[in-house]
C-alpha positions in Angstrom: 38.9 1.9 -72.4 38.2 3.7 -69.2 35.4 6.2 -69.8 32.9 4.0 -71.5 29.9 5.1 -73.4 26.7 6.9 -72.2 25.0 3.6 -71.5 27.9 2.4 -69.3 27.9 5.7 -67.4 24.1 5.4 -66.8 24.8 1.9 -65.5 27.4 3.2 -63.1 25.1 6.0 -62.0 22.3 3.5 -61.3 24.7 1.3 -59.3 25.9 4.3 -57.3 22.3 5.3 -56.6 21.4 1.7 -55.5 24.5 1.6 -53.3 23.5 5.0 -51.8 20.0 3.8 -51.2 21.3 0.6 -49.5 23.6 2.7 -47.3 20.7 5.0 -46.4 18.5 2.0 -45.6 21.2 0.4 -43.5 21.8 3.7 -41.7 18.0 4.0 -40.9 17.9 0.4 -39.6 21.0 1.1 -37.5 19.3 4.3 -36.0 16.1 2.3 -35.2 18.2 -0.4 -33.6 20.2 2.1 -31.6 16.9 3.6 -30.4 15.5 0.3 -29.4 18.8 -0.5 -27.6 18.6 2.8 -25.6 15.0 1.9 -24.5 16.1 -1.6 -23.6 19.1 -0.3 -21.6 17.0 2.3 -19.8 14.5 -0.4 -18.9 17.2 -2.8 -17.7 18.7 0.0 -15.6 15.3 0.8 -14.1 14.7 -2.8 -13.3 18.1 -3.2 -11.7 17.4 -0.1 -9.5 14.1 -1.6 -8.4 15.7 -5.0 -7.6 18.5 -3.2 -5.6 15.9 -1.2 -3.7 13.9 -4.4 -2.9 17.1 -6.1 -1.8 18.0 -3.2 0.6 14.4 -3.3 2.0 14.7 -7.0 2.6 18.1 -6.5 4.4 16.5 -3.9 6.6 13.6 -6.2 7.4 15.9 -9.1 8.2 17.9 -6.8 10.5 14.7 -5.7 12.3 13.7 -9.4 12.6 17.1 -10.3 14.1 16.8 -7.4 16.5 13.2 -8.5 17.5 14.4 -12.0 18.0 17.3 -10.8 20.2 14.9 -8.7 22.3 12.5 -11.6 22.7 15.3 -13.8 23.9 16.5 -11.2 26.4 12.9 -10.8 27.7 12.5 -14.6 27.9 15.8 -14.8 29.9 14.7 -11.9 32.2 11.3 -13.6 32.7 12.9 -16.9 33.7 15.3 -15.0 36.1 12.4 -13.1 37.6 10.4 -16.3 38.0 13.3 -18.0 39.7 13.8 -15.0 42.0 10.1 -15.0 43.0 10.3 -18.7 43.8 13.4 -18.1 45.9 11.9 -15.2 47.8 8.7 -17.2 48.3 10.8 -20.0 49.9 12.8 -17.5 52.0 9.8 -15.5 53.2 7.4 -18.4 53.5 3.9 -18.7 52.4 2.4 -17.7 55.8 4.3 -14.3 55.7 3.1 -13.7 52.1 -0.5 -14.5 53.1 -0.3 -12.1 56.1 1.1 -9.4 53.8 -1.8 -9.9 51.4 -4.3 -9.6 54.3 -2.9 -6.2 55.4 
């Protein structure tokens, strides 16, 4: 028999209510989990942006350091060249001529 009696219909109605409540609870948990996931995703995106900005700043600083090192090496080379030229000119002109030039 398909229809069943009133007790059986009440049993089905109770089961349907319980199933509906379970679905509603599951839907609520799913919404809360989705909200937590959105917050987590936003936080991860924000952290990634900060890390990328820090990496870019580090690259810029490294570039500036390399430029400063290159400039220091050029100055050091120029200083050595100047020192050698002063020594060469001192030998060519002679210490006496240099001393006379200072006295004037």
